[in-house]
C-alpha positions, 0 to 999 in steps of 0.5 A: 296912360294919361287918359287912363288916369283921368278917366278912372275914378279912385276911392280913398284907397288904391283902386276903382270906386265901384260905387261911382262906376255903377252910378255912371253905368246906370245914369251916365256922365257928362265928362267924358260923355257916357250914355246911361245903360240903366233903365227904370223899374219899380221895386216892390218892398213888402213889409212882413210886419204889416199883413194886408186884407188879402192875408189868410190866417188859415193858409198864411199867404195872400188870397186874391192879392199880396199877403203883406202891405207894400211900398213901390219905389222907382229905381234905376237898374241894369238887367242881364240874363242869368247863364245856364250852367249846363251848357255855356255855349247854348246861350250864345247860339242864334235863337237860343232860349235865355229863360226867365231868370235875370240878374239885376244890379242895384246901387248900395243904397237900395237894400233889397231882400228876398221875397220882394218884387222887381217890376218891369215897366212900359216906358218909352224913353228910359233916359227920362225918369217917370214922374208918377208910379201909379200911371205906369203900365207894368209888363213883367214881375220878377221875384227876388230869389237871392241877394248878393252883396258885393263888398270890398275894402274892410267889408264896405258894400259896393253894390247888389246883384239880385237873382230873380225868376219870372213871377206868374202871379198877376196881382 
């Protein structure tokens, strides 16, 4: 029982501080040692008020590029495959197809929105933060389909769960 009290963080109210726990999952901690479980991704945030040069007034979408100007931000996240609802045992079988739908976990400060992208990067060591976003190689891009905000004590936001689908558009 004494180990439990010393190793579980609590907020001002009774219970576990989920913000701190998610931070420890993503970045690790030193006392007691816990290695980080998160990895680096690029979060592409679109500005719906600022149309890009690729915006088509006829179709109201991007032609040859994204329709809106964007900002790329390097973030640390945790990704897990989404379960298929039809058969709960199929994803656990050897060689089962997981699919192209994932859930990403972000800290409460990110404020993601539907329609933005999460871009996986080719980076050799995710324990070290990449220094330059422009030099990164993008591997897969996922479109945010749903943003779930997890709230506790008096509606305080703890973290986000983002549901994404693979986006085949290459720009």
